[in-house]
N, C-alpha and C positions, 0 to 999 in steps of 0.2 A: 520528487529533489533533488533525487542522486545527478536525472540527471538539470540542474543548476550547480551546481557541487564541482560533479567533476569532470570541467568544459575544457576541453584545452585552452590554456597551457592549464596542466593539473598543476597543479597544490605541490608549493614549493617546499612546506615541511605545514609537523603542526601546528603551528601559530597558522597559519595561513590555512589549511583545509579545516579550522574551528573556527575561522570569520568570516570560510564561504557558506557554515553552518548558519554560523547565527544568523545573514543576511537571505539564507534563507530560510528561515524560518521567522522571518519579521516577513517576509513579502507571502506570505499565505495568509492569504480571504476566507468572504467566511460564506464563498461558491466550492473553494475547495470545499472549505471540512464539509462542507454539506454534500457533496458527494461524494464523496471520502464514504462516511458515513450511511449510505444511504448505501458504496457499492460491499459492504459491512454489511449491512442485514441484511444482502440481495445473500449471499456467502452463509450468513448465518440459514437464513430459509433451505438455501438448498441445504445443507449441511446435513439440518434438520427430514425433511423429506428424504434423505439419504442414506437413514436411520448412520450418522459420518462415514458413510465411504468418504476414499480420498475423490475434489473433488477436481480437477489441475484436468480437467478432460474442454471443462461445463465451465471454466473461465476464458477457453479459448476459443469454449464457441461464442462468447459474448465477445470476444476479441478485449478487452480492457489489458492492461498488462496491475493494474491497483497491488491487488489481493493475493496472487498463483498461489495459494499454501495448502495442504490435507486438514484434513484439523474429522480431532476426536471429537463430538460434541455431548457424548453424553452432560458439561456439562450444563451445556443450556437448558438440559428439557426439567 
């Protein structure tokens, strides 16, 4: 999303930023949502396997840029 919103020329003001965000959201298709969901499921699984340990280093191994985060996954158990 940010690659579609923050492209040169950058938004001039808040109204321009809002318009770009709305346009980007309107262009989300089913395949993008599927990929995002699959990535989230993968990361939750990795987090559970690692007992909630930080997983940034594993995200780099996968060479994707979806959701690089660390999590405390006790809530998913």
